[in-house]
N, C-alpha and C positions, 0 to 999 in steps of 0.2 A: 459564516466566519468560522475558524478553527476553534476547538474546544479550549485549547491552552492560550491564555490571554496575558502571558506575562512579557517581560521585556525581550526575551529571546525571540519569542513568536513575532513580536512586532518587527524585529530586524529581519526575520525570515520573510515575512510578508512584504517588507519593503525591498528585499532583494528579489522576491519573486514578480513583484509588479515592475520592477526596472528591467526585467527580462521578458516582459509581456505574456506572463504566464496566462493560461485559461482559468479564470477564477472559479467558475461553477464546478467544472470538472475536477480540478485539482482539489477543491474544498470537499467534494463528494467523495473522492477516493481517499482522502486522509480520513474522513469521517467513517467510512465503512472499514478501512484498515483498523482503525481503532475499535470497531465493534468487535472485529475477530480477536484483538488483543484482549480486550476486557472480558469477552464471553468464554475465552479458552485459556485462562490463567492457569488451570489445573494442568493443562498439557505443556505449556512452555515454561512456566515459573520465572518469568522476566520481570524486572522492576521498573519503577518510574523513568529512570534514564533512557531505557530502551524504548519505552512507550512515547518519550519525547523525541527520540531520534526517529522512530516510525512516523509520528506526526509530521515532522519536518520533511522527511523524505516524500511524504504523500503529497505536501504542498508544492514540492520542488521538482518531482519526478518528471515533468515534462519541459522544464525551461529549456533544455537543449533543442527545442523546436525553433529557437531564434536562429539557429544555423540550417534549419530544414529538417525534414522527418528522418531521412536515413541516418542511422546510428545516432539518434537523439539521446538515446538511453545512457550511450557512453559519454556523450557531450554533457549531458545533466551531471553525471558522476564527477568529470573533470571540472566543470564549472562551481560545484559545490565545494569540492576539495580545495580549489584555488581562492575561494572567496574568503579572504581574511577579515572581511568586514562582518562575516557571520560570527555571532558571540560563542563559538565554540572552539575548542582546542584542535590542534591538527589531527590527532588520533579520532576524535569525535566526528571531524568533517568527513575524514575517510569512511567511518562507519555509516553516516547518513548518505554519502555519496555512493556507496556500494548498494545499500538498500535501494536507492533510487535507480541505480544502474539495472538491477535485476528485476525491474517491473515488467520486462518485456524480453523476448528473443532467449538467448542461451542461459542455461542455468549455471550456478557459480561452479568454477573449475580451478583447481590448483594452479593451473598455468596463467590465470587471468591477472591483469594488471591491478596492483593493489591488494586484491584478495590473497594472492600468493604469499604475501608477506604476514599474513595474520596468523595467530596462534589457533590452535584447535577450537578453543573456547568461543573467540571472536568469529571464527568460520560458521560455528553452529548458530550463534546469534544472528548474524547475517542472513543465513538460510532460512531461519524461523521468521524473522521480521519481513524479508523479501517475499516468502510465501503468501503473508497476509496482503502484502501490497499488490502482488501479481493478480490475486483473486479480485481485490477490491477494484483494481484497474478493469478487469473483464467485466465486473458486474455493472460498470458505468460506460460500457463500450458504446452505447448510443449517445452519451454524453447529455442526457436529459434529466439526470438525477431523478430517476423513477422511484428508487428503493428509499424508503423511510426509515426501515429499521432491519435488524437481522437478530435472529434467536437461533440457539445451537443445541443440538442433542448430541452426546459424545458416547460411543461405545468402543469396545476394543478393536472393532472392525472398521467402523466409519465415524464420519462427522456429518450430521444431517443439518444443512443450513436452510433455515426458512426465512425468505425475504418478503417483508411487508412492503408492498408496492402500491403507488397510485394507479399503475396501469402495467399490463403484462408486456414484457419485453424479451421475446425468445433470443433476440440477439444478445442482450445482457446475460441471460441464463446460460446459453451455449459458450459465450466468451469466458464467463467465469468459471465454467467447468473445464474449458479448455486450458485456462491458466491455473489450474489447480495442480499441475504436474509437480512443482517443487514440494507443496504441502504434502501430498500424498507420499512423496518420498521421504521427507523429514520425519514426519508423524506417524508414518506406516499405517495410514488410515484412508478409506476411499472418502471423497467428498461427494455428497448428494446435495443438489440445490433444488429448492422448490419455492414456488412464489405464492404468497397469500394476498389475495386482493379483497380489501374491505367491501362489505356489501353496501351498495348504495340504496338506501330506502326511498321509495317513491312517495311523493307527496299524497296525502290522503284526499 
């Protein structure tokens, strides 16, 4: 279940369930995206509203699959923005929808629908939050929720991400690195991803 358990989150979950979302993957992606947010506060300096948007975008990023895989990221965006049953204002739904939209494929561009209408500050917030969601989605490319926790070491040149995992998944690590493109542009740091596998002690 998602970390935020308020009335807003209940409405988001109801909307997600109504659109047949993949619960395990979506909750894992939301969890990992929030790990990035919480672990890198000195880099992004965003607040609780943005954290909530990121959580909701993580839960809803794949709802566009109800119409098929092709361009499901754009469909997710449009569904979120149009969903007046969600307990957010119109501008908030646009922010959440755009964060979800950029979990895959093209990076934010000034010509893109809805994004083009934002001011510079909101565009920056979208890019930062979407960069966390992109990597989180890559780190669960296998859809097996192998990663239990993330830790971070930040330097002026790079961010070293260590994933504590129940099992090694080269697919997840490679996809996470491949989807670090937006992060590396926004924060001007290289992402390095490593895995830590807890040692399983043999019985005496």
